[in-house]
C-alpha positions in Angstrom: 40.6 146.9 207.2 41.6 145.2 203.8 44.5 147.8 203.5 46.2 146.6 206.6 46.3 143.0 204.9 47.6 144.4 201.5 50.1 146.3 203.1 52.0 143.0 204.9 55.9 143.7 205.4 57.8 141.3 203.1 59.7 140.0 206.6 56.3 138.6 207.9 55.2 137.7 204.7 58.7 135.4 204.6 58.2 134.0 208.2 54.6 132.8 207.0 56.1 131.0 203.8 58.8 129.7 206.3 56.2 128.5 208.7 54.1 126.8 205.9 56.9 124.8 205.0 56.8 123.5 208.0 53.1 122.7 208.4 51.4 120.1 206.5 50.5 121.5 203.0 46.7 121.0 203.8 46.7 123.2 206.5 48.8 125.9 204.9 46.9 126.0 202.0 43.4 126.2 204.2 45.2 129.1 205.8 46.2 130.8 203.0 42.8 130.5 201.0 41.3 132.1 204.3 43.6 135.0 204.2 42.8 135.8 200.6 38.9 135.3 201.5 39.5 138.0 204.0 41.8 140.5 202.0 39.0 140.0 199.2 36.0 140.7 201.3 35.2 144.1 201.3 
């Protein structure tokens, strides 16, 4: 399950960063930390 998170297409990652710039920094950071938590939680 963690493998799918680690193999994220660059296009999808780019869109996430693009969307993050449009969102409030606080909301983006919370979502980013949540993704890191899921990817590190084995």
